[in-house]
Structures are given as structure tokens and as C-alpha cells.
DRENTORKOL-3810 file (N, C-alpha, C; in nm, 4 decimals):
REM DRENTORKOL-3810
@n.u->1.3475; n.v->-3.2825; n.w->1.6910; ca.u->1.4580; ca.v->-3.3337; ca.w->1.6180; c.u->1.4369; c.v->-3.5171; c.w->1.5905
@n.u->1.3738; n.v->-3.5661; n.w->1.7185; ca.u->1.3392; ca.v->-3.7133; ca.w->1.7011; c.u->1.2109; c.v->-3.7044; c.w->1.6017
@n.u->1.1254; n.v->-3.6269; n.w->1.5954; ca.u->1.0174; ca.v->-3.6506; ca.w->1.4997; c.u->1.0860; c.v->-3.6622; c.w->1.3416
@n.u->1.1746; n.v->-3.5609; n.w->1.3213; ca.u->1.2346; ca.v->-3.5709; ca.w->1.1988; c.u->1.3256; c.v->-3.6919; c.w->1.1673
@n.u->1.3742; n.v->-3.7366; n.w->1.2763; ca.u->1.4403; ca.v->-3.8701; ca.w->1.2660; c.u->1.3582; c.v->-3.9928; c.w->1.2336
@n.u->1.2346; n.v->-3.9755; n.w->1.3132; ca.u->1.1233; ca.v->-4.0784; ca.w->1.2718; c.u->1.0845; c.v->-4.0655; c.w->1.1279
@n.u->1.0599; n.v->-3.9555; n.w->1.0803; ca.u->0.9981; ca.v->-3.9320; ca.w->0.9408; c.u->1.1025; c.v->-4.0122; c.w->0.8468
@n.u->1.2421; n.v->-3.9880; n.w->0.8701; ca.u->1.3507; ca.v->-4.0418; ca.w->0.7751; c.u->1.3406; c.v->-4.1795; c.w->0.7965
@n.u->1.3228; n.v->-4.2377; n.w->0.8963; ca.u->1.3236; ca.v->-4.3857; ca.w->0.9248; c.u->1.2222; c.v->-4.4360; c.w->0.8605
@n.u->1.0858; n.v->-4.3728; n.w->0.8548; ca.u->0.9750; ca.v->-4.4345; ca.w->0.7818; c.u->1.0029; c.v->-4.4353; c.w->0.6334
@n.u->1.0658; n.v->-4.3276; n.w->0.5872; ca.u->1.0904; ca.v->-4.3235; ca.w->0.4548; c.u->1.1753; c.v->-4.4212; c.w->0.3930
@n.u->1.2734; n.v->-4.4780; n.w->0.4877; ca.u->1.3579; ca.v->-4.5834; ca.w->0.4512; c.u->1.3105; c.v->-4.7180; c.w->0.4924
@n.u->1.1790; n.v->-4.7213; n.w->0.5105; ca.u->1.1236; ca.v->-4.8447; ca.w->0.5675; c.u->1.1650; c.v->-4.9158; c.w->0.6870
@n.u->1.1660; n.v->-4.8357; n.w->0.7784; ca.u->1.2106; ca.v->-4.8788; ca.w->0.9224; c.u->1.1180; c.v->-4.8362; c.w->1.0213
@n.u->0.9937; n.v->-4.8861; n.w->1.0201; ca.u->0.8869; ca.v->-4.8378; ca.w->1.0995; c.u->0.9131; c.v->-4.8703; c.w->1.2348
@n.u->0.9542; n.v->-4.9718; n.w->1.2861; ca.u->0.9816; ca.v->-5.0228; ca.w->1.4213; c.u->1.0711; c.v->-4.9185; c.w->1.4826
@n.u->1.1932; n.v->-4.8676; n.w->1.4254; ca.u->1.2763; ca.v->-4.7777; ca.w->1.4722; c.u->1.2078; c.v->-4.6472; c.w->1.4833
@n.u->1.1430; n.v->-4.5971; n.w->1.3879; ca.u->1.0453; ca.v->-4.4848; ca.w->1.3899; c.u->0.9624; c.v->-4.4991; c.w->1.5085
@n.u->0.8883; n.v->-4.5921; n.w->1.5375; ca.u->0.8018; ca.v->-4.5836; ca.w->1.6554; c.u->0.8785; c.v->-4.5637; c.w->1.7721
@n.u->0.9995; n.v->-4.6199; n.w->1.7872; ca.u->1.0726; ca.v->-4.6161; ca.w->1.9134; c.u->1.1066; c.v->-4.4523; c.w->1.9320
@n.u->1.1503; n.v->-4.3984; n.w->1.8266; ca.u->1.1755; ca.v->-4.2415; ca.w->1.8235; c.u->1.0586; c.v->-4.1703; c.w->1.8681
@n.u->0.9467; n.v->-4.2000; n.w->1.8100; ca.u->0.8198; ca.v->-4.1214; ca.w->1.8537; c.u->0.7567; c.v->-4.1471; c.w->1.9752
@n.u->0.7873; n.v->-4.2618; n.w->2.0397; ca.u->0.7509; ca.v->-4.2854; ca.w->2.1713; c.u->0.8469; c.v->-4.2091; c.w->2.2646
@n.u->0.9469; n.v->-4.2023; n.w->2.2246; ca.u->1.0529; ca.v->-4.1474; ca.w->2.3120; c.u->1.0231; c.v->-3.9837; c.w->2.3195
@n.u->0.9646; n.v->-3.9213; n.w->2.2307; ca.u->0.9369; ca.v->-3.7931; ca.w->2.2219; c.u->0.7938; c.v->-3.7772; c.w->2.3128
@n.u->0.7103; n.v->-3.8713; n.w->2.3294; ca.u->0.5956; ca.v->-3.8670; ca.w->2.4072; c.u->0.6459; c.v->-3.8950; c.w->2.5627
@n.u->0.7326; n.v->-3.9739; n.w->2.5684; ca.u->0.7790; ca.v->-3.9890; ca.w->2.7140; c.u->0.9045; c.v->-3.9267; c.w->2.7784
@n.u->0.9401; n.v->-3.8151; n.w->2.6969; ca.u->1.0319; ca.v->-3.7302; ca.w->2.7417; c.u->1.0010; c.v->-3.6601; c.w->2.8711
@n.u->1.0847; n.v->-3.6922; n.w->2.9775; ca.u->1.0625; ca.v->-3.6441; ca.w->3.1174; c.u->1.0809; c.v->-3.5101; c.w->3.1409
@n.u->1.1988; n.v->-3.4389; n.w->3.0612; ca.u->1.2205; ca.v->-3.3054; ca.w->3.0891; c.u->1.2696; c.v->-3.2576; c.w->2.9455
@n.u->1.1637; n.v->-3.2059; n.w->2.8582; ca.u->1.2144; ca.v->-3.1510; ca.w->2.7334; c.u->1.2643; c.v->-3.0237; c.w->2.7522
@n.u->1.3678; n.v->-2.9862; n.w->2.6493; ca.u->1.4607; ca.v->-2.8508; ca.w->2.6677; c.u->1.3646; c.v->-2.7421; c.w->2.6619
@n.u->1.2568; n.v->-2.7331; n.w->2.5561; ca.u->1.1645; ca.v->-2.6320; ca.w->2.5375; c.u->1.0387; c.v->-2.6800; c.w->2.5436
@n.u->0.9775; n.v->-2.6561; n.w->2.6715; ca.u->0.8435; ca.v->-2.7315; ca.w->2.6862; c.u->0.7510; c.v->-2.6803; c.w->2.6098
@n.u->0.7380; n.v->-2.5541; n.w->2.5673; ca.u->0.6360; ca.v->-2.5025; ca.w->2.4688; c.u->0.6280; c.v->-2.5573; c.w->2.3348
@n.u->0.7568; n.v->-2.5867; n.w->2.2822; ca.u->0.7687; ca.v->-2.6399; ca.w->2.1461; c.u->0.7223; c.v->-2.7883; c.w->2.1679
@n.u->0.7795; n.v->-2.8693; n.w->2.2647; ca.u->0.7355; ca.v->-3.0011; ca.w->2.2905; c.u->0.5916; c.v->-3.0040; c.w->2.2997
@n.u->0.5343; n.v->-2.9314; n.w->2.3817; ca.u->0.3770; ca.v->-2.9585; ca.w->2.3965; c.u->0.3048; c.v->-2.9035; c.w->2.2791
@n.u->0.3424; n.v->-2.8035; n.w->2.2075; ca.u->0.2391; ca.v->-2.7509; ca.w->2.0977; c.u->0.2823; c.v->-2.8144; c.w->1.9688
@n.u->0.4048; n.v->-2.8631; n.w->1.9634; ca.u->0.4524; ca.v->-2.9176; ca.w->1.8287; c.u->0.4925; c.v->-3.0575; c.w->1.8193
@n.u->0.5953; n.v->-3.0836; n.w->1.8903; ca.u->0.6575; ca.v->-3.2218; ca.w->1.8776; c.u->0.5585; c.v->-3.3226; c.w->1.9282
@n.u->0.4899; n.v->-3.3013; n.w->2.0283; ca.u->0.3839; ca.v->-3.4171; ca.w->2.0873; c.u->0.2810; c.v->-3.4331; c.w->1.9894
@n.u->0.2240; n.v->-3.3297; n.w->1.9165; ca.u->0.1226; ca.v->-3.3449; ca.w->1.8343; c.u->0.1739; c.v->-3.4131; c.w->1.6996
@n.u->0.2934; n.v->-3.3712; n.w->1.6521; ca.u->0.3417; ca.v->-3.4669; ca.w->1.5473; c.u->0.3778; c.v->-3.6098; c.w->1.5661
@n.u->0.4341; n.v->-3.6193; n.w->1.6847; ca.u->0.4541; ca.v->-3.7521; ca.w->1.7170; c.u->0.3249; c.v->-3.8423; c.w->1.7213
@n.u->0.2317; n.v->-3.7818; n.w->1.7859; ca.u->0.1012; ca.v->-3.8761; ca.w->1.8010; c.u->0.0398; c.v->-3.8902; c.w->1.6522
@n.u->0.0434; n.v->-3.8043; n.w->1.5830; ca.u->-0.0194; ca.v->-3.8161; ca.w->1.4389; c.u->0.0621; c.v->-3.9130; c.w->1.3497
@n.u->0.1981; n.v->-3.9049; n.w->1.3919; ca.u->0.2825; ca.v->-4.0169; ca.w->1.2988; c.u->0.2452; c.v->-4.1539; c.w->1.3617
@n.u->0.2298; n.v->-4.1678; n.w->1.4905; ca.u->0.2172; ca.v->-4.2886; ca.w->1.5713; c.u->0.0615; c.v->-4.3601; c.w->1.5207
@n.u->-0.0373; n.v->-4.2535; n.w->1.4871; ca.u->-0.1378; ca.v->-4.2781; ca.w->1.4386; c.u->-0.1483; c.v->-4.3420; c.w->1.3075
@n.u->-0.0756; n.v->-4.2774; n.w->1.2274; ca.u->-0.0416; ca.v->-4.3250; ca.w->1.0823; c.u->0.0066; c.v->-4.4596; c.w->1.0711
@n.u->0.1057; n.v->-4.4872; n.w->1.1595; ca.u->0.1621; ca.v->-4.6278; ca.w->1.1801; c.u->0.0802; c.v->-4.7164; c.w->1.2066
@n.u->-0.0191; n.v->-4.6823; n.w->1.2947; ca.u->-0.1120; ca.v->-4.8013; ca.w->1.3449; c.u->-0.2114; c.v->-4.7960; c.w->1.2392
@n.u->-0.2545; n.v->-4.7040; n.w->1.1736; ca.u->-0.3671; ca.v->-4.7203; ca.w->1.0510; c.u->-0.2965; c.v->-4.8087; c.w->0.9424
@n.u->-0.1678; n.v->-4.7732; n.w->0.9225; ca.u->-0.0960; ca.v->-4.8486; ca.w->0.8093; c.u->-0.0574; c.v->-4.9980; c.w->0.8305
@n.u->-0.0656; n.v->-5.0329; n.w->0.9574; ca.u->-0.0198; ca.v->-5.1717; ca.w->0.9662; c.u->-0.1433; c.v->-5.2605; c.w->0.9739
END
């Protein structure tokens, strides 16, 4: 959910807020579904963060 919000924020030109959401994904202490978080959410969050760093 946070990854989707981050994508929306990026589309709206709000990269700082998107970065906060993506970092929150990676720093989540107790994900509801650990498998989805590990296999999907963290990978997408890292990829988006990397694209933010490459684009800045």
C-alpha cells in the first residue's frame, strides 16, 4: 500500500514524501504479511528509491 502511495506521490511531483513512504516500507518492524513484504514490497521500494537517487 505504501509503495502505491509512493508511486502516486512521485507522479504528482512530490519525491520527498514518496521517499518517506518508501523508507517506511523498508523500516517496517512488523509487517502484516511477511512473505509479501519480503518478496514484493521491499524489492519495489528499493527499486523506486534507487530510481529517485539516479534521478536526483
